[in-house]
Every structure is written in C-alpha cells, then in structure tokens.
C-alpha positions as CSV (number, residue, x, y, z in Angstrom):
1,M,-17.1,-51.4,23.1
2,S,-17.5,-51.8,19.4
3,Y,-16.9,-49.1,16.8
4,F,-20.6,-48.8,16.2
5,Q,-21.3,-48.4,20.0
6,E,-18.6,-45.7,20.2
7,A,-20.0,-43.9,17.2
8,K,-23.5,-44.1,18.7
9,A,-22.4,-42.9,22.1
10,H,-20.6,-39.9,20.4
11,F,-23.7,-39.2,18.3
12,V,-26.0,-39.2,21.4
13,A,-23.6,-36.9,23.3
14,S,-23.5,-34.5,20.4
15,H,-27.3,-34.2,20.3
16,Q,-28.5,-33.0,23.6
17,N,-30.6,-29.9,22.6
18,P,-34.3,-30.9,22.1
19,I,-34.7,-28.8,19.0
20,N,-31.6,-30.4,17.4
21,Q,-32.9,-33.8,18.4
22,F,-36.2,-33.0,16.7
23,L,-34.5,-31.8,13.6
24,H,-32.4,-35.0,13.4
25,H,-35.5,-37.2,13.8
26,L,-37.0,-35.1,10.9
27,T,-33.9,-35.7,8.8
28,N,-34.1,-39.4,9.4
29,I,-37.7,-39.4,8.2
30,L,-36.7,-37.4,5.2
31,A,-33.8,-39.9,4.5
32,I,-36.2,-42.8,4.6
33,A,-38.6,-40.9,2.3
34,A,-35.8,-40.2,-0.1
35,V,-35.1,-43.9,-0.5
36,I,-38.8,-44.5,-1.2
37,L,-39.2,-41.6,-3.5
38,L,-36.2,-42.7,-5.5
39,F,-38.6,-45.2,-7.2
40,Y,-41.1,-42.4,-7.9
41,D,-39.1,-39.2,-8.9
42,W,-35.4,-38.6,-8.5
43,R,-36.0,-34.9,-8.1
44,L,-38.1,-35.4,-4.9
45,T,-35.3,-37.7,-3.6
46,L,-32.8,-34.9,-4.3
47,L,-35.0,-32.4,-2.5
48,C,-35.3,-34.6,0.5
49,L,-31.6,-35.1,0.7
50,I,-31.0,-31.4,0.5
51,F,-33.4,-30.7,3.3
52,T,-31.8,-33.4,5.5
53,Q,-28.5,-31.6,5.3
54,V,-30.0,-28.2,5.9
55,F,-31.9,-29.4,9.0
56,A,-29.0,-31.4,10.4
57,L,-26.3,-28.8,9.8
58,G,-28.6,-26.0,10.9
59,G,-29.4,-27.8,14.1
60,H,-25.7,-28.1,15.0
61,A,-24.9,-24.5,13.9
62,F,-27.8,-22.7,15.6
63,F,-29.0,-24.9,18.5
64,E,-26.3,-27.4,19.5
65,K,-23.3,-25.2,18.6
66,N,-21.0,-28.1,18.0
67,E,-19.6,-30.2,15.1
68,P,-21.8,-32.9,13.6
69,A,-20.9,-36.4,14.8
70,F,-20.3,-37.3,11.1
71,R,-16.9,-35.4,11.3
72,K,-15.5,-37.9,13.8
73,Y,-17.3,-41.1,12.6
74,P,-18.0,-40.7,8.9
75,G,-20.4,-43.2,7.4
76,I,-21.3,-45.2,10.5
77,T,-23.0,-42.1,12.0
78,I,-25.9,-42.6,9.5
79,L,-26.6,-46.0,11.0
80,A,-26.2,-44.7,14.5
81,S,-28.6,-41.8,13.8
82,L,-31.2,-44.2,12.3
83,S,-30.8,-46.6,15.3
84,W,-31.2,-43.7,17.7
85,S,-34.4,-42.5,16.0
86,F,-35.9,-46.0,15.8
87,E,-35.3,-46.4,19.5
88,H,-37.1,-43.2,20.3
89,W,-39.9,-43.6,17.7
90,F,-41.0,-47.0,18.8
91,G,-40.2,-46.8,22.5
92,L,-37.5,-49.4,22.3
93,R,-35.2,-47.4,24.7
94,Q,-37.9,-47.5,27.4
95,L,-38.5,-51.2,26.9
96,W,-34.8,-51.9,27.0
97,T,-34.5,-49.9,30.3
98,Y,-37.5,-51.7,31.8
99,F,-36.2,-55.2,31.0
100,N,-32.6,-54.5,32.0
101,R,-33.2,-52.8,35.3
102,K,-31.7,-54.4,38.4
103,P,-34.0,-55.9,40.9
104,A,-34.3,-54.0,44.2
105,S,-32.1,-55.7,46.9
106,R,-33.6,-56.2,50.3
C-alpha cells in the first residue's frame, strides 16, 4: 500500500460521522473557492481558508470526537480529502465498485 493510500484510508476511517463528512465536503468546496478567489480578492481567500479550518476542526471536536487525520499524515491529507470528496461528488466510488465487482459464481 502506498503512502497516499495509507493516508486516505486513515482519512476515511477518521470521518465516519455524516455531519463531519458534510462539513469536510464543505471545506473542500471552500478550499477550491479560495484558490479561485485568490485572483479576485485575497481577503475573500483568507476568509474561505479561515472557514475551512473552523468547519474541519469543529467537525472533529463536536461530532467525530477524534483528532484530525492531518495530525498523522500532514500535507498529504489535503490531497486525500480532495480525492475523497471528488469520489463522492461525482459518483466515482459507485462506478468503481460497479466495475470491480466479482462475477457471481455458479
């Protein structure tokens, strides 16, 4: 298993509460918006980045009651989080499961 796969597995295991999952999807949307807004107004970028931290850390403190995955896998967790959100947003996980299922044996 690669380092990225380990980090992503740890990330998924650390985000089981549905409210925390929603908050993390929201933080990923805000992070993408922050990059786009950087070309418009740096203050909006800063605001988005502050809200990403409030939502992510709040989700762990109040709903998940565990440490953020970033503590164990700093840096790469951002990519694991974005990958996880893209899989859910676009249904890639369902497609992956469908095409990798084992045929029924007779």
